[in-house]
N, C-alpha and C positions, 0 to 999 in steps of 0.2 A: 607895720613893723619895719624897723630900720635895718637895711642890709649893709653889712660891713665886711671888709676883708681885713681881719684882725692881724695884719702883718703876718699872714700865714707863713711867709718865708722866714719870719723871725721866730714863730712858734715851732715850725717844723724844719729843723735844720740839723746838720751834722757838724760837730766840732771835734777838733783833735787837740790834745794837750799832753804835756809830759809831766809826770809826777814821780819824783824820787826814783828815777831810773826806769820807770814804767811808761809804756806808750798807752795813752788813754784816748778812746774814741767814743763820743756820745752822739746818739741820734735821737732827735725829738720828733714825735708825730702827734697830730691832732685828729681826733675822730669825733663824729657827731653821733649821739645816741638816738636811735629811732625806735619807736614802739609800733607794733602792729598786732594783729590777731595771733601771729605766730610767735610773738615774744619780743624781746629786746635785741637789737642788732647795733653794731658799731660800723660806721662807714667812714672812709677817709674824708676829711673836711675839704671842701672846695671853696665854699662861701659860708659865712656864718651870719645868722640873724639874731637880733636881740631875743633872748629867751631860750635859745638853743642850749641843750645840755650837751656838754663836750667832755671827752676823756683825753687827757694829755698823757703821753707815754714817753718815758726816757729809757732808752736801752743803751747800755754801755759795754764796751769790750776793753779789757785791759791785759796787756802782755805783762808777764813777770809780776803777777799780783801777790807780792810778798809783804806789802805794807798796807795798813788800813788807810782809808782816805774819806773825805766828806764830799758828797754830791749835793749841791745846792741849786735851787731854781727859783727865779722870781716869778710870781704870779702876774701875768700881764694885767694892766689896769682895766682892760676891756672885759676881764673875766672876774666873776665872783667865785672864789674857792668854795667847794661844798664838802668834800672828804677825800681822804687818801686811801689807796689800796693797801697801805702798809701801816700797821698799828705803831711801828717804831718811828714814824716820821716826827720830826720836830718842826715847829712852825714859828714864824716871826710875824708880829703885827705892826712892827715899826721899822720896816726897811732892812731888817737883818741885824739890828743892834742887840736885841735880846731874843733868846730862843727858849722854847719850852713846849709842853703839851698844850693843846688848845684848851682843855678844861682847867688849866692852871694860870693862863695869862689873863691880865686885866687891861681893859681900855678905859682909863679913867676910873670911875667908881664901879663900872659894870664888868662882868665876866666877858672876855672877848668872844665874838661869834665867828663862824666860818668866813663870813664876808669881810672880816677885818684882816684876814691873813694876806700878807704881802710876799712872803717867801716860805719855801719848804726846804728841809735838808734831811738827808739820810746819811748815816754813818755806815760805811762799807767796810766789812771785815777783811783782813788779810786772807788771801786765797780765793775770794770771790772774784771771778774773772769775767762774768757776764750775767747780767740780771736786768730785769725790767722794774721800773718804778713808775707808778701812775697816780693820778689824782683826777677827780671830776670837778667841773665848774659849770657855771651858767654864764652865757654871754650877756653882759649888761646892756 
């Protein structure tokens, strides 16, 4: 198995932005899913191996949350998207040009699969000032 450090600094980082008079802070974290006789556990990722199941979490804080906004995230090329923790997530399979639900998008003649997903986005309602958004993937 090939051992990689999938730019963990790029996957797990904090960013700050300003949107329509609001201060926005986003923190991204990467966890490895492990299974044992005791069940499933998530541990902070230090190093990733091909085939590892990972969960990526984005947490955001927003002051003055009076307007809706869109939170979007690129799925790193080293990862194959599996599913999202939020049924309302929209996905893109073409780098963010077209968006929709996974079951509705087509890649050529076939229905798009989870591995085709390049980007995810969530529409955040006015008044939501702190939430988690997550998705799972497999290291390629």
